[in-house]
VMD Tcl script that draws the C-alpha trace (Angstrom):
set ca {
  {127.25 128.03 117.84}
  {126.52 127.09 114.22}
  {123.87 124.36 114.11}
  {123.13 124.39 110.41}
  {124.95 121.12 109.85}
  {122.93 119.25 112.44}
  {119.43 120.38 111.54}
  {117.48 118.81 108.69}
  {117.21 121.04 105.71}
  {113.89 122.32 104.38}
  {111.86 119.66 102.66}
  {113.94 116.81 104.11}
  {111.66 114.01 105.33}
  {113.02 111.56 107.93}
  {113.35 107.97 106.74}
  {111.13 106.76 109.59}
  {108.30 109.04 108.49}
  {108.53 107.89 104.86}
  {108.76 104.25 105.91}
  {105.64 104.53 108.08}
  {103.55 105.95 105.25}
  {104.91 103.43 102.74}
  {104.22 100.53 105.11}
  {100.66 101.59 105.95}
  {99.74 102.25 102.33}
  {101.32 98.95 101.30}
  {99.33 97.07 103.94}
  {96.08 98.56 102.63}
  {97.10 97.72 99.04}
  {97.72 94.11 100.06}
  {94.09 93.83 101.21}
  {92.85 95.32 97.94}
  {94.64 92.67 95.87}
  {93.81 89.98 98.41}
  {90.10 90.76 97.97}
  {90.34 90.53 94.18}
  {91.23 86.83 94.37}
  {88.93 85.69 97.17}
  {86.33 83.97 95.00}
  {88.24 82.55 92.04}
  {90.15 79.87 94.04}
  {86.82 78.73 95.55}
  {84.99 78.26 92.24}
  {84.96 74.42 92.49}
  {83.21 74.61 95.87}
  {80.89 77.48 94.92}
  {79.90 75.69 91.71}
  {78.57 72.74 93.71}
  {77.07 74.88 96.47}
  {74.97 77.07 94.16}
  {74.59 74.70 91.16}
  {75.97 77.26 88.70}
  {78.39 77.12 85.78}
  {81.94 78.41 85.67}
  {80.73 81.10 83.26}
  {78.26 82.32 85.87}
  {80.94 82.30 88.53}
  {83.26 84.18 86.20}
  {80.53 86.79 85.81}
  {80.92 87.55 89.53}
  {84.45 88.73 88.75}
  {83.18 90.79 85.82}
  {80.69 92.48 88.16}
  {83.47 93.17 90.66}
  {85.80 94.79 88.13}
  {83.14 96.76 86.23}
  {81.91 98.31 89.49}
  {85.48 98.88 90.65}
  {86.26 100.66 87.37}
  {83.35 103.08 87.72}
  {84.12 103.78 91.38}
  {87.84 104.19 90.69}
  {87.19 107.03 88.25}
  {84.81 108.76 90.68}
  {86.81 108.19 93.83}
  {89.67 110.31 92.53}
  {87.38 113.34 92.79}
  {86.37 112.34 96.33}
  {90.02 111.97 97.33}
  {90.87 115.44 96.03}
  {87.83 116.91 97.81}
  {87.81 115.11 101.19}
  {91.35 113.75 101.44}
  {92.50 110.13 101.06}
  {92.16 108.93 104.65}
  {88.33 108.74 105.03}
  {88.02 107.23 101.55}
  {90.62 104.58 102.42}
  {88.84 103.65 105.65}
  {85.52 103.38 103.81}
  {87.03 101.13 101.14}
  {88.56 98.74 103.65}
  {85.29 98.60 105.60}
  {83.33 97.68 102.47}
  {85.81 94.93 101.54}
  {85.49 93.46 105.03}
  {81.70 93.61 104.96}
  {81.64 92.04 101.49}
  {83.84 89.14 102.63}
  {81.49 88.45 105.55}
  {78.59 88.78 103.12}
  {80.08 86.15 100.81}
  {80.43 83.81 103.78}
  {76.71 83.95 104.67}
  {75.34 83.98 101.11}
  {72.62 81.43 100.44}
  {72.21 82.08 96.71}
  {74.18 83.07 93.64}
  {72.47 86.46 93.54}
  {73.47 87.20 97.11}
  {77.05 86.57 96.05}
  {76.53 88.93 93.11}
  {75.21 91.64 95.41}
  {78.23 91.41 97.67}
  {80.49 91.39 94.58}
  {79.03 94.83 93.81}
  {79.84 95.97 97.35}
  {83.37 94.58 97.09}
  {83.86 96.35 93.76}
  {82.88 99.65 95.37}
  {85.40 99.06 98.16}
  {88.18 98.03 95.79}
  {87.69 101.03 93.51}
  {89.11 103.59 95.93}
  {92.60 102.20 96.47}
  {94.73 103.48 93.60}
  {93.61 107.14 93.87}
  {94.04 106.96 97.65}
  {97.37 105.10 97.64}
  {99.14 107.20 95.05}
  {97.86 110.47 96.48}
  {99.30 109.49 99.86}
  {102.60 108.30 98.41}
  {103.08 111.28 96.10}
  {102.13 113.85 98.74}
  {103.79 112.37 101.84}
  {106.86 110.46 100.63}
  {109.99 112.41 99.73}
  {110.90 112.44 96.04}
  {114.18 110.49 96.36}
  {112.30 107.58 97.95}
  {109.32 107.48 95.59}
  {110.84 104.71 93.49}
  {111.17 102.54 96.58}
  {107.64 103.50 97.67}
  {106.24 102.32 94.33}
  {108.33 99.16 94.63}
  {106.88 98.32 98.06}
  {103.39 99.17 96.80}
  {103.73 96.72 93.94}
  {105.27 94.03 96.14}
  {102.45 94.19 98.67}
  {99.92 93.90 95.86}
  {101.64 90.78 94.56}
  {101.76 89.35 98.07}
  {98.03 90.00 98.43}
  {97.37 88.00 95.26}
  {99.59 85.19 96.57}
  {98.02 85.21 100.03}
  {94.38 84.95 98.94}
  {94.41 81.46 97.37}
  {96.82 80.14 100.02}
  {94.55 81.27 102.86}
  {91.08 80.55 101.51}
  {91.89 77.18 99.97}
  {93.70 75.99 103.11}
  {90.83 77.06 105.38}
  {88.29 75.55 103.00}
  {90.00 72.17 103.15}
  {90.32 72.44 106.93}
  {86.83 73.80 107.68}
  {84.62 75.18 104.88}
  {84.51 77.89 102.25}
  {82.25 79.95 104.52}
  {84.84 79.92 107.30}
  {87.53 80.85 104.78}
  {85.63 83.91 103.55}
  {84.73 84.97 107.09}
  {88.44 84.81 107.96}
  {89.13 87.09 105.00}
  {86.68 89.58 106.47}
  {88.45 89.42 109.84}
  {91.78 90.13 108.11}
  {90.36 93.19 106.30}
  {89.04 94.67 109.55}
  {92.30 93.87 111.37}
  {94.21 95.92 108.80}
  {91.63 98.69 109.09}
  {92.23 98.74 112.88}
  {95.98 99.13 112.33}
  {95.43 102.06 109.97}
  {92.98 103.74 112.35}
  {95.54 103.50 115.16}
  {98.11 105.24 112.91}
  {95.65 107.60 111.22}
  {97.76 110.68 111.99}
  {100.36 109.42 109.48}
  {97.72 109.32 106.73}
  {96.52 112.91 107.06}
  {96.86 115.32 104.15}
  {95.97 118.99 104.30}
  {93.32 119.80 101.71}
  {93.74 123.32 100.40}
  {90.54 125.40 100.68}
  {89.06 126.64 97.39}
  {90.05 130.15 96.34}
  {87.28 132.71 96.88}
  {85.48 133.36 93.62}
  {87.33 130.63 91.71}
  {85.82 127.32 90.49}
  {86.41 124.43 92.92}
  {89.41 122.39 91.88}
  {87.67 119.17 92.85}
  {85.00 119.72 90.20}
  {87.52 120.42 87.45}
  {87.80 118.19 84.43}
  {90.70 120.15 83.01}
  {93.14 117.32 83.67}
  {91.29 115.31 81.01}
  {92.85 117.62 78.42}
  {96.32 116.27 79.19}
  {97.19 113.81 76.37}
  {99.59 111.86 78.57}
  {96.77 111.03 80.99}
  {94.96 109.12 78.25}
  {98.15 107.45 77.09}
  {98.67 106.28 80.69}
  {95.07 105.02 80.71}
  {95.76 103.00 77.55}
  {99.00 101.69 79.02}
  {97.23 100.32 82.09}
  {94.46 98.84 79.96}
  {97.03 96.75 78.07}
  {98.89 95.98 81.29}
  {95.69 94.59 82.83}
  {95.18 92.32 79.85}
  {98.72 90.97 80.27}
  {98.17 90.40 83.98}
  {94.80 88.73 83.42}
  {96.24 86.33 80.85}
  {99.10 85.38 83.18}
  {96.76 84.85 86.14}
  {93.95 82.98 84.40}
  {95.12 81.31 81.19}
  {98.89 81.20 80.59}
  {99.70 78.39 83.06}
  {97.03 76.11 81.58}
  {98.08 77.00 78.03}
  {101.69 76.12 78.92}
  {100.51 72.85 80.48}
  {98.78 71.84 77.27}
  {101.77 72.76 75.09}
  {104.53 71.24 77.24}
  {102.75 68.34 79.00}
  {103.30 69.84 82.44}
  {101.88 67.91 85.43}
  {99.11 69.66 87.32}
  {101.29 69.98 90.40}
  {103.86 72.03 88.51}
  {101.19 74.11 86.79}
  {99.84 75.16 90.17}
  {103.31 76.51 91.00}
  {103.61 78.69 87.90}
  {101.50 81.63 89.11}
  {102.95 81.55 92.63}
  {106.50 81.53 91.26}
  {105.58 84.34 88.84}
  {104.24 86.52 91.68}
  {107.16 85.83 94.03}
  {109.71 86.57 91.32}
  {107.74 89.66 90.29}
  {108.06 90.93 93.86}
  {111.81 90.33 93.68}
  {112.00 92.22 90.41}
  {110.19 95.16 92.00}
  {112.90 95.43 94.65}
  {115.50 95.91 91.91}
  {113.09 98.11 89.98}
  {112.81 100.44 92.96}
  {116.53 101.23 92.75}
  {116.44 101.60 88.97}
  {113.53 104.05 89.26}
  {115.62 106.47 91.30}
  {116.14 108.43 88.06}
  {112.66 109.29 86.69}
  {114.12 110.31 83.33}
  {114.81 106.69 82.38}
  {111.49 105.16 83.49}
  {110.27 104.52 79.93}
  {113.48 102.69 79.04}
  {113.19 100.50 82.14}
  {109.58 99.67 81.31}
  {110.61 98.82 77.75}
  {113.47 96.59 78.86}
  {111.39 94.78 81.50}
  {108.43 93.99 79.32}
  {110.69 93.30 76.35}
  {112.37 90.49 78.29}
  {108.97 89.25 79.49}
  {107.73 89.14 75.88}
  {110.77 87.08 74.86}
  {109.94 84.54 77.58}
  {106.30 84.37 76.45}
  {107.47 83.74 72.88}
  {109.75 80.95 74.10}
  {106.83 79.33 75.92}
  {104.69 79.59 72.79}
  {107.19 78.45 70.18}
  {109.84 76.44 72.05}
  {109.94 72.90 73.38}
  {110.87 72.47 77.04}
  {110.84 69.77 79.70}
  {108.05 70.22 82.22}
  {110.34 71.42 85.03}
  {111.48 74.37 82.91}
  {108.01 75.88 82.57}
  {107.77 77.23 86.16}
  {111.34 78.53 85.78}
  {110.32 80.47 82.68}
  {107.28 81.86 84.47}
  {109.63 83.02 87.22}
  {111.86 84.75 84.67}
  {108.85 86.43 83.09}
  {107.63 87.59 86.50}
  {111.03 88.99 87.48}
  {111.32 90.94 84.22}
  {107.80 92.35 84.61}
  {108.51 93.23 88.24}
  {111.56 95.30 87.28}
  {109.24 97.50 85.21}
  {106.71 97.99 88.04}
  {108.05 101.07 89.91}
  {108.97 102.84 86.67}
  {105.48 102.07 85.37}
  {104.02 104.06 88.26}
  {106.43 106.93 87.65}
  {104.94 107.27 84.15}
  {101.73 108.46 85.78}
  {103.47 110.57 88.44}
  {105.32 112.54 85.76}
  {102.06 113.21 83.89}
  {100.05 114.38 86.91}
  {99.47 118.02 87.94}
  {99.73 118.51 91.70}
  {96.16 119.73 92.07}
  {94.58 116.70 90.39}
  {96.43 113.70 91.79}
  {93.39 111.71 92.92}
  {91.44 112.40 89.75}
  {94.29 111.45 87.43}
  {95.03 108.20 89.23}
  {91.33 107.39 89.39}
  {90.92 107.69 85.64}
  {94.25 106.12 84.68}
  {93.90 103.08 86.92}
  {90.32 102.54 85.76}
  {92.09 101.12 82.72}
  {93.22 98.23 84.94}
  {89.67 97.24 85.78}
  {88.45 97.58 82.19}
  {91.32 95.45 80.91}
  {90.67 92.75 83.51}
  {86.98 92.73 82.59}
  {87.65 92.50 78.83}
  {90.56 90.05 78.76}
  {88.64 86.89 79.81}
  {86.11 87.48 77.04}
  {88.86 87.30 74.39}
  {91.40 84.84 75.76}
  {88.74 82.63 77.36}
  {87.26 82.00 73.90}
  {90.73 81.16 72.59}
  {91.19 78.64 75.40}
  {87.77 77.09 74.74}
  {88.83 76.56 71.09}
  {92.16 75.01 72.05}
  {94.26 77.94 70.79}
  {96.86 77.47 73.51}
  {99.79 78.65 71.43}
  {97.73 81.64 70.35}
  {97.13 82.59 73.98}
  {100.87 82.77 74.68}
  {101.57 84.56 71.41}
  {98.82 87.01 72.31}
  {100.48 87.53 75.69}
  {103.77 88.38 73.98}
  {101.96 90.74 71.62}
  {100.29 92.59 74.50}
  {103.66 92.95 76.24}
  {105.01 94.48 73.04}
  {102.09 96.91 72.96}
  {102.97 97.92 76.53}
  {106.45 98.94 75.40}
  {105.04 101.11 72.62}
  {102.52 102.63 75.04}
  {105.23 103.57 77.52}
  {107.20 105.49 74.91}
  {104.01 107.11 73.62}
  {103.44 108.49 77.12}
  {106.83 110.15 76.96}
  {106.14 111.46 73.46}
  {102.92 113.27 74.38}
  {103.69 114.24 77.97}
  {103.89 117.92 78.71}
  {107.28 118.58 80.22}
  {106.06 121.51 82.30}
  {102.68 121.65 84.06}
  {101.80 125.10 85.39}
  {100.59 124.77 89.01}
  {97.19 126.35 88.29}
  {96.76 125.33 84.67}
  {94.19 122.64 85.31}
  {92.26 124.09 88.22}
  {88.76 125.20 87.37}
}
mol new
graphics top color blue
foreach p $ca { graphics top sphere $p radius 0.5 }
foreach p [lrange $ca 0 end-1] q [lrange $ca 1 end] { graphics top cylinder $p $q radius 0.2 }
display resetview
């Protein structure tokens, strides 16, 4: 009897297998983003508790992202050498420990020490996540995998202030941060239970050849550095939206504080919706640069409208939602830019270096746009946001211009 029509062909991955990996990686990514916004919503309480300024509290975030940047670049090498699973478990453990550490801190410098620990934990996620997705998810579903990855990150950002502020009002900021630690370890437990789905075979080094995990050859790929620049600018855009754009819009359009508080939440929710659509659009990798250009082009138009137009207060959250949706559409295709520039034997290293641009951008952005806010340059902040979104479009097409269309399998080993 001929059974060829009933057996899966070679290389065909069942949907259930792909969905399991995507779900587990997305859950871990949610905790990474969740941990990034644990402290910022609690600044009013921490300011009184430790008698420090907002600038000093902001420095805790700078510490977090600077450490995360350094670890992110290094962790790619660890992922390629030891596999992503142990590195992922270590990162989640450190984030949980750091959250508990925040909750028992009795001084500003204790908080700073645990911010270092949290930065170390956060730094491993992008090399781990994208190595797992690229190696274990079938190619036709990668666009959807990137979409889910981006959505869970946005949900993590949305969950953090909702959880910690609510628990702080109900109990105390210490209880809120301890609860965050419990959540991190609960997710770690889920991943440990399903650890078999996160296993990747690490190829042994060839006898007499240099170890691939010590190779820096991938740094010679021009597209890698263009991707690094792209994510640097992207982080600046994201930082401005998260920290300054809602307040700048409030000042320009006389928006009540209640509506201003909704702007970021609406942006993140709509961004998640845009990523769902973006996952379908990213099914054809050849058009990823055009999708990125269209998404951020529309977002830049909205930022210009907020800067130069005149709107009733209720329209401002709507415009933030439109900007978030447009940016979300670009998300999965943004990740494909890196995938298409990455040799198979250097996945962790490439993602570690490229996504270090995110941390650097988020560390630099407050220094520039914070000064503009302090000097009342609210229109300038929104115009700067539009300008950075325009730079993102140019960066995306520069990646395509310099990318090598064919990467020999062993070209960058050793």
